[in-house]
Structures are given as structure tokens and as C-alpha cells.
MIDOSE-1310 file (N, C-alpha, C; in nm, 2 decimals, decimal comma, always signed):
residues 277
xxxx	-4,71/-0,48/-3,48/-4,60/-0,40/-3,53/-4,48/-0,50/-3,56; -4,45/-0,59/-3,46/-4,34/-0,68/-3,48/-4,37/-0,78/-3,59; -4,50/-0,82/-3,61/-4,54/-0,91/-3,71/-4,51/-0,85/-3,85; -4,55/-0,72/-3,86/-4,54/-0,65/-3,99/-4,39/-0,63/-4,02
xxxx	-4,31/-0,61/-3,92/-4,16/-0,60/-3,94/-4,10/-0,73/-3,99; -4,15/-0,84/-3,93/-4,10/-0,97/-3,97/-4,14/-1,00/-4,12; -4,26/-0,96/-4,16/-4,30/-0,99/-4,30/-4,22/-0,90/-4,39; -4,20/-0,78/-4,35/-4,12/-0,68/-4,44/-3,98/-0,74/-4,46
xxxx	-3,92/-0,79/-4,36/-3,78/-0,84/-4,37/-3,78/-0,97/-4,46; -3,89/-1,04/-4,46/-3,90/-1,16/-4,54/-3,91/-1,13/-4,69; -3,96/-1,02/-4,73/-3,99/-0,98/-4,87/-3,90/-0,88/-4,92; -3,84/-0,79/-4,84/-3,75/-0,69/-4,88/-3,61/-0,74/-4,89
xxxx	-3,53/-0,72/-5,00/-3,40/-0,76/-5,01/-3,31/-0,71/-4,90; -3,21/-0,79/-4,86/-3,13/-0,76/-4,74/-3,07/-0,62/-4,75; -3,01/-0,59/-4,87/-2,94/-0,47/-4,89/-3,03/-0,35/-4,88; -3,15/-0,36/-4,93/-3,25/-0,25/-4,91/-3,29/-0,24/-4,77
xxxx	-3,31/-0,35/-4,70/-3,34/-0,34/-4,56/-3,23/-0,27/-4,48; -3,11/-0,31/-4,50/-3,00/-0,24/-4,43/-2,99/-0,10/-4,46; -3,02/-0,06/-4,59/-3,02/+0,08/-4,62/-3,13/+0,16/-4,55; -3,25/+0,10/-4,54/-3,36/+0,16/-4,46/-3,32/+0,18/-4,32
xxxx	-3,26/+0,08/-4,26/-3,22/+0,08/-4,12/-3,11/+0,19/-4,10; -3,02/+0,20/-4,19/-2,91/+0,30/-4,17/-2,96/+0,44/-4,18; -3,05/+0,46/-4,28/-3,11/+0,59/-4,29/-3,19/+0,63/-4,17; -3,27/+0,54/-4,11/-3,35/+0,57/-3,99/-3,25/+0,60/-3,88
xxxx	-3,14/+0,53/-3,86/-3,05/+0,55/-3,76/-2,99/+0,69/-3,77; -2,94/+0,72/-3,89/-2,88/+0,85/-3,92/-2,98/+0,97/-3,88; -3,10/+0,95/-3,92/-3,20/+1,05/-3,89/-3,23/+1,07/-3,75; -3,23/+0,96/-3,67/-3,25/+0,97/-3,53/-3,14/+1,04/-3,46
xxxx	-3,01/+1,02/-3,50/-2,90/+1,09/-3,44/-2,91/+1,24/-3,48; -2,94/+1,27/-3,60/-2,94/+1,41/-3,64/-3,05/+1,49/-3,57; -3,16/+1,43/-3,54/-3,27/+1,50/-3,48/-3,27/+1,49/-3,33; -3,18/+1,41/-3,27/-3,17/+1,39/-3,12/-3,10/+1,51/-3,06
xxxx	-3,16/+1,56/-2,95/-3,09/+1,67/-2,88/-3,00/+1,61/-2,77; -2,87/+1,61/-2,80/-2,77/+1,55/-2,71/-2,76/+1,63/-2,58; -2,74/+1,55/-2,47/-2,72/+1,61/-2,34/-2,63/+1,51/-2,25; -2,59/+1,56/-2,14/-2,51/+1,48/-2,05/-2,60/+1,45/-1,93
xxxx	-2,60/+1,32/-1,89/-2,69/+1,28/-1,78/-2,60/+1,22/-1,67; -2,62/+1,26/-1,55/-2,56/+1,19/-1,43/-2,63/+1,06/-1,41; -2,55/+0,95/-1,41/-2,61/+0,82/-1,40/-2,54/+0,74/-1,28; -2,63/+0,68/-1,20/-2,58/+0,59/-1,10/-2,60/+0,45/-1,14
xxxx	-2,49/+0,38/-1,16/-2,50/+0,23/-1,19/-2,43/+0,16/-1,08; -2,51/+0,08/-1,01/-2,46/+0,02/-0,89/-2,42/+0,13/-0,79; -2,29/+0,12/-0,74/-2,24/+0,22/-0,65/-2,16/+0,33/-0,72; -2,16/+0,32/-0,85/-2,07/+0,42/-0,92/-2,16/+0,53/-0,99
xxxx	-2,10/+0,65/-0,99/-2,17/+0,76/-1,06/-2,09/+0,80/-1,18; -2,15/+0,83/-1,29/-2,09/+0,87/-1,42/-2,16/+0,98/-1,48; -2,08/+1,06/-1,56/-2,14/+1,16/-1,65/-2,15/+1,10/-1,79; -2,26/+1,07/-1,84/-2,28/+1,00/-1,97/-2,34/+1,09/-2,07
xxxx	-2,27/+1,10/-2,19/-2,33/+1,18/-2,30/-2,44/+1,09/-2,36; -2,56/+1,15/-2,36/-2,68/+1,08/-2,42/-2,69/+1,14/-2,56; -2,66/+1,07/-2,66/-2,65/+1,12/-2,80/-2,75/+1,06/-2,90; -2,83/+0,97/-2,85/-2,92/+0,90/-2,94/-3,03/+0,83/-2,86
xxxx	-3,14/+0,78/-2,92/-3,24/+0,72/-2,84/-3,20/+0,59/-2,77; -3,11/+0,51/-2,83/-3,06/+0,39/-2,76/-2,99/+0,42/-2,63; -2,90/+0,52/-2,63/-2,83/+0,56/-2,51/-2,93/+0,62/-2,41; -3,03/+0,69/-2,45/-3,13/+0,74/-2,36/-3,20/+0,63/-2,29
xxxx	-3,23/+0,52/-2,36/-3,30/+0,41/-2,30/-3,21/+0,33/-2,21; -3,09/+0,30/-2,25/-3,00/+0,21/-2,18/-2,93/+0,27/-2,06; -2,89/+0,40/-2,06/-2,80/+0,45/-1,96/-2,88/+0,55/-1,87; -2,93/+0,49/-1,76/-3,00/+0,56/-1,66/-2,97/+0,49/-1,53
xxxx	-3,01/+0,55/-1,41/-2,99/+0,49/-1,28/-3,04/+0,35/-1,28; -2,95/+0,25/-1,23/-2,99/+0,11/-1,23/-2,89/+0,03/-1,15; -2,93/-0,09/-1,10/-2,83/-0,17/-1,04/-2,72/-0,21/-1,13; -2,61/-0,27/-1,08/-2,50/-0,31/-1,16/-2,55/-0,42/-1,26
xxxx	-2,51/-0,41/-1,39/-2,55/-0,50/-1,49/-2,51/-0,64/-1,44; -2,60/-0,75/-1,47/-2,57/-0,88/-1,42/-2,44/-0,94/-1,47; -2,40/-0,91/-1,59/-2,28/-0,97/-1,65/-2,16/-0,91/-1,58; -2,17/-0,78/-1,53/-2,06/-0,72/-1,46/-2,05/-0,78/-1,31
xxxx	-2,17/-0,81/-1,26/-2,17/-0,88/-1,13/-2,09/-1,01/-1,14; -2,12/-1,08/-1,24/-2,05/-1,21/-1,27/-1,90/-1,19/-1,29; -1,86/-1,08/-1,37/-1,72/-1,05/-1,39/-1,65/-1,01/-1,26; -1,71/-0,94/-1,18/-1,66/-0,90/-1,05/-1,63/-1,02/-0,96
xxxx	-1,71/-1,12/-0,97/-1,70/-1,23/-0,88/-1,58/-1,32/-0,92; -1,52/-1,29/-1,04/-1,40/-1,37/-1,08/-1,28/-1,34/-1,00; -1,28/-1,23/-0,93/-1,16/-1,19/-0,85/-1,03/-1,19/-0,93; -1,04/-1,11/-1,04/-0,92/-1,10/-1,12/-0,82/-1,01/-1,05
xxxx	-0,69/-1,02/-1,10/-0,59/-0,93/-1,04/-0,63/-0,79/-1,06; -0,62/-0,70/-0,95/-0,66/-0,56/-0,96/-0,59/-0,49/-1,07; -0,47/-0,53/-1,11/-0,39/-0,46/-1,21/-0,40/-0,54/-1,34; -0,51/-0,61/-1,36/-0,52/-0,70/-1,48/-0,56/-0,62/-1,60
xxxx	-0,57/-0,70/-1,71/-0,60/-0,65/-1,85/-0,73/-0,71/-1,89; -0,82/-0,62/-1,94/-0,95/-0,67/-1,99/-0,97/-0,62/-2,14; -1,01/-0,71/-2,23/-1,06/-0,67/-2,36/-1,21/-0,66/-2,36; -1,26/-0,54/-2,39/-1,40/-0,52/-2,40/-1,44/-0,51/-2,55
xxxx	-1,49/-0,62/-2,61/-1,51/-0,63/-2,75/-1,66/-0,60/-2,78; -1,68/-0,49/-2,85/-1,82/-0,44/-2,87/-1,85/-0,34/-2,76; -1,78/-0,24/-2,75/-1,78/-0,15/-2,64/-1,89/-0,05/-2,64; -1,97/-0,04/-2,74/-2,08/+0,06/-2,76/-2,02/+0,20/-2,72
xxxx	-2,07/+0,27/-2,62/-2,02/+0,40/-2,59/-1,94/+0,41/-2,46; -1,86/+0,31/-2,44/-1,76/+0,30/-2,33/-1,81/+0,29/-2,19; -1,94/+0,28/-2,17/-2,00/+0,27/-2,04/-1,95/+0,14/-1,97; -1,96/+0,03/-2,03/-1,92/-0,09/-1,98/-1,77/-0,09/-1,95
xxxx	-1,69/-0,03/-2,04/-1,55/-0,02/-2,03/-1,51/+0,05/-1,90; -1,58/+0,16/-1,87/-1,56/+0,23/-1,75/-1,59/+0,15/-1,62; -1,71/+0,08/-1,63/-1,75/-0,01/-1,52/-1,65/-0,12/-1,50; -1,59/-0,18/-1,61/-1,49/-0,28/-1,60/-1,37/-0,23/-1,52
xxxx	-1,32/-0,11/-1,55/-1,21/-0,05/-1,48/-1,24/-0,04/-1,33; -1,36/+0,02/-1,30/-1,39/+0,05/-1,16/-1,42/-0,08/-1,08; -1,49/-0,18/-1,14/-1,55/-0,29/-1,07/-1,46/-0,41/-1,08; -1,38/-0,43/-1,19/-1,31/-0,55/-1,21/-1,16/-0,54/-1,20
xxxx	-1,10/-0,44/-1,26/-0,95/-0,42/-1,26/-0,92/-0,27/-1,22; -0,95/-0,23/-1,10/-0,93/-0,09/-1,06/-0,79/-0,03/-1,07; -0,69/-0,12/-1,07/-0,55/-0,07/-1,09/-0,50/-0,12/-1,23; -0,59/-0,17/-1,31/-0,55/-0,22/-1,44/-0,59/-0,14/-1,56
xxxx	-0,62/-0,20/-1,67/-0,66/-0,13/-1,79/-0,75/-0,21/-1,88; -0,82/-0,14/-1,96/-0,92/-0,20/-2,05/-0,89/-0,16/-2,19; -0,88/-0,25/-2,28/-0,87/-0,22/-2,43/-1,01/-0,25/-2,48; -1,08/-0,14/-2,53/-1,21/-0,15/-2,58/-1,21/-0,13/-2,73
xxxx	-1,30/-0,21/-2,79/-1,31/-0,21/-2,94/-1,46/-0,18/-2,98; -1,48/-0,08/-3,06/-1,61/-0,04/-3,11/-1,61/-0,01/-3,26; -1,71/-0,07/-3,33/-1,71/-0,06/-3,48/-1,78/+0,07/-3,53; -1,89/+0,11/-3,46/-1,97/+0,22/-3,51/-1,90/+0,35/-3,49
xxxx	-1,89/+0,43/-3,59/-1,82/+0,56/-3,58/-1,89/+0,65/-3,48; -2,03/+0,65/-3,48/-2,10/+0,73/-3,39/-2,08/+0,69/-3,25; -2,09/+0,56/-3,22/-2,07/+0,51/-3,08/-1,92/+0,53/-3,04; -1,83/+0,52/-3,13/-1,69/+0,54/-3,10/-1,67/+0,68/-3,05
xxxx	-1,72/+0,78/-3,12/-1,70/+0,92/-3,09/-1,77/+0,95/-2,95; -1,89/+0,90/-2,93/-1,96/+0,92/-2,80/-1,88/+0,86/-2,69; -1,82/+0,74/-2,72/-1,74/+0,67/-2,62/-1,62/+0,74/-2,58; -1,55/+0,80/-2,68/-1,43/+0,89/-2,64/-1,47/+1,00/-2,55
xxxx	-1,59/+1,06/-2,58/-1,63/+1,17/-2,49/-1,66/+1,13/-2,35; -1,73/+1,01/-2,34/-1,76/+0,96/-2,21/-1,63/+0,93/-2,13; -1,53/+0,87/-2,20/-1,41/+0,85/-2,13/-1,34/+0,98/-2,08; -1,35/+1,09/-2,16/-1,30/+1,22/-2,13/-1,38/+1,28/-2,01
xxxx	-1,51/+1,27/-2,02/-1,60/+1,33/-1,91/-1,57/+1,27/-1,78; -1,53/+1,14/-1,78/-1,51/+1,07/-1,65/-1,36/+1,04/-1,62; -1,27/+1,10/-1,70/-1,13/+1,09/-1,67/-1,07/+0,95/-1,67; -1,12/+0,86/-1,76/-1,09/+0,72/-1,76/-0,97/+0,70/-1,86
xxxx	-0,85/+0,74/-1,82/-0,73/+0,72/-1,90/-0,69/+0,58/-1,90; -0,74/+0,49/-1,82/-0,70/+0,35/-1,81/-0,77/+0,27/-1,93; -0,86/+0,34/-2,00/-0,93/+0,27/-2,11/-0,88/+0,32/-2,24; -0,83/+0,23/-2,33/-0,80/+0,27/-2,47/-0,91/+0,22/-2,56
xxxx	-0,97/+0,31/-2,63/-1,08/+0,28/-2,72/-1,03/+0,27/-2,86; -1,05/+0,16/-2,93/-1,02/+0,14/-3,07/-1,14/+0,15/-3,16; -1,13/+0,22/-3,27/-1,24/+0,22/-3,37/-1,21/+0,10/-3,47; -1,28/-0,01/-3,44/-1,26/-0,13/-3,53/-1,37/-0,23/-3,50
xxxx	-1,37/-0,32/-3,60/-1,46/-0,44/-3,58/-1,38/-0,56/-3,54; -1,44/-0,64/-3,45/-1,37/-0,77/-3,42/-1,42/-0,88/-3,51; -1,33/-0,94/-3,59/-1,37/-1,04/-3,69/-1,28/-1,16/-3,69; -1,29/-1,23/-3,80/-1,21/-1,35/-3,81/-1,08/-1,33/-3,89
xxxx	-1,06/-1,21/-3,94/-0,94/-1,18/-4,01/-0,92/-1,03/-4,01; -0,79/-0,99/-4,02/-0,76/-0,84/-4,02/-0,78/-0,79/-4,16; -0,81/-0,66/-4,16/-0,83/-0,59/-4,29/-0,94/-0,49/-4,28; -1,03/-0,49/-4,38/-1,14/-0,40/-4,38/-1,27/-0,48/-4,40
xxxx	-1,37/-0,45/-4,32/-1,50/-0,51/-4,33/-1,61/-0,41/-4,35; -1,73/-0,45/-4,40/-1,84/-0,36/-4,41/-1,94/-0,39/-4,31; -1,99/-0,28/-4,24/-2,09/-0,30/-4,14/-2,22/-0,22/-4,17; -2,33/-0,26/-4,11/-2,45/-0,18/-4,13/-2,44/-0,06/-4,03
xxxx	-2,47/+0,06/-4,09/-2,46/+0,18/-4,01/-2,58/+0,21/-3,93; -2,60/+0,14/-3,82/-2,71/+0,16/-3,73/-2,65/+0,19/-3,59; -2,75/+0,22/-3,50/-2,70/+0,26/-3,37/-2,64/+0,15/-3,29; -2,67/+0,03/-3,32/-2,61/-0,09/-3,26/-2,56/-0,18/-3,37
xxxx	-2,43/-0,17/-3,40/-2,38/-0,23/-3,53/-2,41/-0,38/-3,54; -2,45/-0,42/-3,65/-2,46/-0,57/-3,69/-2,38/-0,59/-3,81; -2,29/-0,69/-3,81/-2,20/-0,71/-3,93/-2,28/-0,75/-4,05; -2,24/-0,70/-4,16/-2,31/-0,73/-4,29/-2,27/-0,87/-4,33
xxxx	-2,37/-0,96/-4,35/-2,33/-1,10/-4,39/-2,29/-1,12/-4,53; -2,32/-1,02/-4,62/-2,27/-1,04/-4,76/-2,13/-1,00/-4,78; -2,07/-0,94/-4,68/-1,93/-0,89/-4,69/-1,90/-0,81/-4,81; -2,00/-0,73/-4,85/-1,98/-0,64/-4,96/-2,04/-0,51/-4,92
xxxx	-2,00/-0,40/-4,97/-2,06/-0,27/-4,93/-2,19/-0,25/-5,00; -2,30/-0,29/-4,93/-2,43/-0,27/-4,98/-2,49/-0,13/-4,95; -2,61/-0,12/-4,97/-2,68/+0,01/-4,94/-2,66/+0,04/-4,79; -2,62/+0,16/-4,76/-2,61/+0,20/-4,62/-2,49/+0,15/-4,55
xxxx	-2,41/+0,06/-4,61/-2,29/+0,01/-4,54/-2,18/+0,10/-4,53; -2,09/+0,08/-4,43/-1,97/+0,16/-4,42/-1,86/+0,07/-4,39; -1,74/+0,11/-4,43/-1,62/+0,03/-4,41/-1,55/+0,07/-4,28; -1,49/-0,03/-4,21/-1,42/-0,01/-4,09/-1,31/-0,11/-4,08
xxxx	-1,20/-0,07/-4,01/-1,09/-0,16/-3,99/-1,13/-0,28/-3,91; -1,09/-0,40/-3,95/-1,12/-0,52/-3,87/-0,99/-0,57/-3,80; -1,01/-0,61/-3,67/-0,91/-0,67/-3,59/-0,95/-0,81/-3,55; -0,85/-0,89/-3,51/-0,88/-1,02/-3,46/-0,84/-1,03/-3,31
xxxx	-0,89/-1,13/-3,24/-0,86/-1,15/-3,10/-0,71/-1,18/-3,09; -0,66/-1,26/-3,18/-0,51/-1,29/-3,18/-0,43/-1,17/-3,20; -0,48/-1,08/-3,29/-0,40/-0,96/-3,31/-0,40/-0,87/-3,19; -0,51/-0,86/-3,12/-0,51/-0,78/-2,99/-0,42/-0,84/-2,89
xxxx	-0,42/-0,98/-2,88/-0,33/-1,04/-2,78/-0,18/-1,01/-2,82; -0,15/-1,02/-2,95/-0,01/-0,99/-2,99/+0,03/-0,85/-2,96; -0,07/-0,75/-2,97/-0,03/-0,61/-2,95/-0,03/-0,57/-2,80; -0,13/-0,63/-2,73/-0,15/-0,58/-2,59/-0,11/-0,68/-2,48
xxxx	-0,09/-0,80/-2,52/-0,06/-0,91/-2,43/-0,18/-0,99/-2,39; -0,16/-1,09/-2,31/-0,26/-1,18/-2,26/-0,36/-1,11/-2,17; -0,49/-1,11/-2,20/-0,58/-1,05/-2,11/-0,62/-1,14/-2,00; -0,67/-1,09/-1,89/-0,72/-1,17/-1,78/-0,87/-1,21/-1,80
xxxx	-0,94/-1,12/-1,88/-1,08/-1,14/-1,91/-1,11/-1,08/-2,05; -1,19/-1,15/-2,12/-1,25/-1,10/-2,25/-1,40/-1,08/-2,23; -1,44/-0,96/-2,25/-1,59/-0,92/-2,23/-1,64/-0,90/-2,38; -1,73/-0,98/-2,42/-1,77/-0,98/-2,56/-1,92/-0,96/-2,59
xxxx	-1,95/-0,86/-2,67/-2,09/-0,83/-2,71/-2,08/-0,77/-2,85; -2,07/-0,86/-2,95/-2,05/-0,81/-3,09/-2,16/-0,85/-3,18; -2,28/-0,85/-3,13/-2,40/-0,85/-3,21/-2,42/-0,96/-3,31; -2,40/-1,08/-3,26/-2,42/-1,20/-3,35/-2,30/-1,25/-3,42
xxxx	-2,19/-1,17/-3,42/-2,07/-1,21/-3,50/-1,97/-1,28/-3,41; -2,01/-1,32/-3,29/-1,92/-1,38/-3,20/-1,88/-1,52/-3,25; -1,97/-1,59/-3,32/-1,93/-1,72/-3,37/-1,82/-1,72/-3,47; -1,83/-1,62/-3,56/-1,72/-1,61/-3,66/-1,59/-1,57/-3,60
xxxx	-1,60/-1,47/-3,50/-1,47/-1,42/-3,44/-1,40/-1,54/-3,37; -1,47/-1,64/-3,33/-1,40/-1,75/-3,26/-1,38/-1,88/-3,34; -1,43/-1,88/-3,46/-1,42/-2,01/-3,54/-1,28/-2,05/-3,56; -1,19/-1,95/-3,57/-1,05/-1,98/-3,60/-0,98/-2,03/-3,47
xxxx	-1,05/-2,04/-3,36/-1,00/-2,08/-3,23/-0,87/-2,00/-3,19; -0,89/-1,87/-3,16/-0,78/-1,78/-3,13/-0,70/-1,83/-3,01; -0,57/-1,79/-3,01/-0,48/-1,84/-2,90/-0,54/-1,81/-2,76; -0,62/-1,71/-2,75/-0,68/-1,67/-2,62/-0,75/-1,79/-2,55
xxxx	-0,80/-1,88/-2,64/-0,87/-2,00/-2,59/-0,77/-2,10/-2,52; -0,65/-2,08/-2,56/-0,54/-2,17/-2,50/-0,47/-2,11/-2,39; -0,50/-1,99/-2,35/-0,42/-1,91/-2,26/-0,48/-1,90/-2,12; -0,59/-1,97/-2,09/-0,65/-1,97/-1,96/-0,72/-1,84/-1,93
xxxx	-0,78/-1,78/-2,04/-0,85/-1,65/-2,02/-0,99/-1,68/-1,99; -1,05/-1,60/-1,90/-1,19/-1,61/-1,87/-1,27/-1,52/-1,97; -1,40/-1,56/-2,00/-1,48/-1,48/-2,09/-1,62/-1,46/-2,03; -1,67/-1,34/-2,05/-1,81/-1,30/-2,03/-1,87/-1,26/-2,16
xxxx	-1,97/-1,33/-2,21/-2,02/-1,32/-2,35/-2,17/-1,30/-2,35; -2,21/-1,20/-2,43/-2,35/-1,19/-2,46/-2,38/-1,27/-2,59; -2,45/-1,38/-2,58/-2,49/-1,46/-2,70/-2,62/-1,40/-2,75; -2,63/-1,38/-2,88/-2,74/-1,31/-2,94/-2,85/-1,40/-2,99
xxxx	-2,84/-1,53/-2,96/-2,94/-1,62/-3,00/-2,92/-1,68/-3,14; -2,99/-1,80/-3,16/-2,97/-1,87/-3,29/-3,01/-1,79/-3,41; -3,11/-1,70/-3,39/-3,16/-1,62/-3,51/-3,05/-1,53/-3,56; -2,97/-1,47/-3,47/-2,86/-1,38/-3,51/-2,74/-1,45/-3,55
xxxx	-2,71/-1,57/-3,49/-2,59/-1,65/-3,52/-2,60/-1,73/-3,65; -2,72/-1,77/-3,68/-2,74/-1,86/-3,80/-2,69/-1,80/-3,93; -2,71/-1,67/-3,96/-2,66/-1,61/-4,08/-2,50/-1,62/-4,09; -2,44/-1,64/-3,98/-2,29/-1,65/-3,98/-2,25/-1,80/-3,96
xxxx	-2,35/-1,89/-3,97/-2,31/-2,03/-3,97/-2,31/-2,09/-3,83; -2,36/-2,02/-3,73/-2,35/-2,07/-3,60/-2,48/-2,08/-3,52; -2,47/-2,11/-3,39/-2,59/-2,11/-3,30/-2,53/-2,10/-3,16; -2,61/-2,07/-3,06/-2,56/-2,06/-2,93/-2,49/-2,19/-2,88
xxxx	-2,55/-2,30/-2,91/-2,48/-2,43/-2,87/-2,35/-2,45/-2,95; -2,35/-2,42/-3,08/-2,22/-2,44/-3,15/-2,11/-2,35/-3,10; -2,15/-2,23/-3,06/-2,06/-2,13/-3,00/-2,00/-2,19/-2,87; -2,09/-2,23/-2,78/-2,04/-2,29/-2,66/-1,96/-2,41/-2,68
xxxx	-1,98/-2,49/-2,78/-1,90/-2,61/-2,81/-1,76/-2,58/-2,83; -1,73/-2,46/-2,89/-1,59/-2,42/-2,92/-1,52/-2,41/-2,79; -1,58/-2,36/-2,68/-1,52/-2,35/-2,55/-1,50/-2,49/-2,48; -1,61/-2,57/-2,49/-1,60/-2,70/-2,43/-1,49/-2,79/-2,49
xxxx	-1,46/-2,77/-2,62/-1,36/-2,85/-2,69/-1,22/-2,80/-2,65; -1,21/-2,68/-2,59/-1,08/-2,64/-2,54/-1,06/-2,63/-2,39; -1,15/-2,71/-2,32/-1,13/-2,72/-2,18/-1,19/-2,61/-2,09; -1,31/-2,57/-2,13/-1,38/-2,46/-2,05/-1,51/-2,52/-1,99
xxxx	-1,55/-2,46/-1,88/-1,68/-2,48/-1,82/-1,77/-2,37/-1,86; -1,89/-2,40/-1,90/-1,98/-2,29/-1,94/-2,09/-2,27/-1,83; -2,10/-2,14/-1,79/-2,20/-2,11/-1,69/-2,30/-2,00/-1,74; -2,42/-2,01/-1,70/-2,53/-1,92/-1,75/-2,55/-1,81/-1,64
xxxx	-2,55/-1,69/-1,69/-2,57/-1,57/-1,60/-2,72/-1,53/-1,61; -2,79/-1,53/-1,50/-2,93/-1,49/-1,50/-2,94/-1,34/-1,48; -3,06/-1,29/-1,49/-3,08/-1,14/-1,48/-3,04/-1,08/-1,35; -3,02/-1,16/-1,25/-2,98/-1,11/-1,12/-2,83/-1,12/-1,09
xxxx	-2,76/-1,17/-1,20/-2,61/-1,20/-1,18/-2,58/-1,33/-1,12; -2,68/-1,41/-1,09/-2,65/-1,55/-1,04/-2,60/-1,64/-1,15; -2,52/-1,73/-1,11/-2,45/-1,82/-1,21/-2,49/-1,96/-1,19; -2,52/-2,03/-1,30/-2,55/-2,17/-1,29/-2,46/-2,24/-1,39
xxxx	-2,39/-2,35/-1,35/-2,31/-2,43/-1,44/-2,40/-2,52/-1,52; -2,38/-2,52/-1,65/-2,45/-2,60/-1,74/-2,41/-2,75/-1,73; -2,50/-2,84/-1,71/-2,47/-2,98/-1,70/-2,45/-3,04/-1,84; -2,53/-3,00/-1,94/-2,51/-3,04/-2,08/-2,52/-2,92/-2,17
xxxx	-2,47/-2,92/-2,29/-2,48/-2,81/-2,38/-2,62/-2,79/-2,42; -2,70/-2,89/-2,41/-2,85/-2,88/-2,45/-2,92/-2,79/-2,35; -2,86/-2,76/-2,23/-2,93/-2,67/-2,14/-2,91/-2,52/-2,17; -2,83/-2,49/-2,27/-2,81/-2,36/-2,31/-2,93/-2,31/-2,40
xxxx	-3,00/-2,21/-2,37/-3,12/-2,17/-2,44/-3,08/-2,12/-2,58; -3,17/-2,13/-2,68/-3,14/-2,08/-2,81/-3,16/-1,93/-2,83; -3,21/-1,86/-2,72/-3,24/-1,72/-2,73/-3,12/-1,64/-2,67; -3,13/-1,51/-2,67/-3,03/-1,42/-2,62/-3,00/-1,45/-2,47
xxxx	-2,88/-1,46/-2,44/-2,84/-1,49/-2,30/-2,70/-1,45/-2,27; -2,66/-1,45/-2,15/-2,52/-1,42/-2,11/-2,46/-1,54/-2,05; -2,33/-1,57/-2,09/-2,26/-1,69/-2,04/-2,12/-1,64/-1,99; -2,07/-1,73/-1,90/-1,94/-1,71/-1,84/-1,86/-1,84/-1,88
xxxx	-1,75/-1,82/-1,94/-1,67/-1,94/-1,98/-1,54/-1,93/-1,89; -1,52/-2,04/-1,81/-1,41/-2,05/-1,72/-1,32/-2,16/-1,76; -1,19/-2,13/-1,77/-1,10/-2,24/-1,81/-1,08/-2,34/-1,70; -1,07/-2,46/-1,73/-1,05/-2,57/-1,63/-0,90/-2,60/-1,63
xxxx	-0,82/-2,56/-1,72/-0,68/-2,59/-1,73/-0,60/-2,47/-1,65; -0,48/-2,50/-1,60/-0,41/-2,40/-1,53/-0,38/-2,28/-1,63; -0,37/-2,16/-1,57/-0,34/-2,05/-1,66/-0,20/-2,06/-1,72; -0,20/-2,02/-1,85/-0,07/-2,01/-1,92/-0,02/-1,87/-1,92
x	+0,11/-1,85/-1,90/+0,16/-1,71/-1,90/+0,27/-1,70/-2,00
């Protein structure tokens, strides 16, 4: 099945492929019978709106996600500020409030209209007023961008409104810092667009901010001109140590950039310079 999908992507024009994906995603949402599930994640219990097959698969009883184990180990100020970039349906934003900054706040950003609406309901169901959820795409410039309308948003590389594309407000990391102030942590999962979002070297790289990032692998970064190693190099050039987070939340400091795998992985970027305020 995967082989057939790979062949299809090679011969079908990108815009047609995106249109097919968006139609399939829309159909799966329309035909899905939404419900609220009580979910235990680590030691925390949440009421989660399950509104599509992706949410049904992802959000069930499980240990604390390894990237959140790593974030908790940073010992951030309890009243700190976290940016959650690529928030999906706000589940990680709620966990960040509870596990990382229990007396602080989270500014979460989600591009998908469907995920944004489900995320708002999840925040309401769990009384998480400490989370502010924005409907926007994190990019390299402010304005309007075109995204593929799937259950897990991928930025359109042609930057034009192709088949199945939808337009959404674009924000930058610098813009978020200007509006909300310097965060203590940036939690990033933006589906392969992370390289573009950092190419302009936002001021957050100079402010002693810690980062937890899901890298989506060379295959997803290459259409945007990047790779896992090129992304990590942006941090090394600005005085960061790169650590790899394994599936159990254990952290290993990379000795060389070549130790970073080309596949999907989670990294922790820790500033080696004193914090700037």
C-alpha cells in the first residue's frame, strides 16, 4: 500500500495530490461520529473531544509524551510563558500548563480550522483559561499563507492557492515575542515548515529561550530547502547545545551534528549563553 502511494505521488501533480488529500480529510470529518473521551495522560486526566480518526488514534490513555518529559525536566519558572507552535487540538498546550508552567500561561498557534475549533472546545471542557489559542500558521513572514486542508496541516510549498488549499493568517516567532513577550520555552511541531520559520534567525534565538522541537525528517524539510542537520545548525551557530530525546524521554547530547538522524525525531535545544531579559 505504501509503495503504491509513493508511486502515485511521483506521477500525480502536487496540486491534484493536495486536492485529493483535502477531500479525503473533509469526508473523514463529516462521516466521523464525534464524542468526548476521558483520557489519562501520565498523571493527568482530561476530557478530550474526539472529532476525527487522527484524534481517535492519538488521544487515549498513555504515559506522558517523551517530549513533555524532557520539557518538564527543564525546571522552568512555574509562572513562565510557553509558545506551543503547531498546537493541533490543544492537548499538548493543556499538558504544558499542567506539567511545565502550572502558574503560567501558554500561547498556542494552530493553522487548521478544524483542529483550531476542536482545540477551543478542549480548552473549554477542561477549564484551561491559561491557554490562548490563535488560529494562524507559523511562517517566515506575516500576512496570509495557503495550507493544505488535511487533518494534520502541511504547508503548501507552491505558496499559491491550489486545489484544496485554504488561506490562513501567518504569524512569525518575532511577532509573537513582540506581542506576548519573551517565552521561557518554545514547543514546536509545524509539520516540516520548521526550517523556514527559523531561517530568518528570529530574536528568540538570541534571548536564551529553550526549545523542544519535533523535526519531521529530511524528506519533509527538503521541499522547504532544509534538512534535519541544516535546521540544527541554525541553533549551533547561535550558541545552543542540541540534545536528542528518545521514545522514553531520555536525553542524549549530540557530540557532532552528523549524529542527528535524517528521520523524524525530537530534539531539545538548550542555550549555552546567559539568559537575556
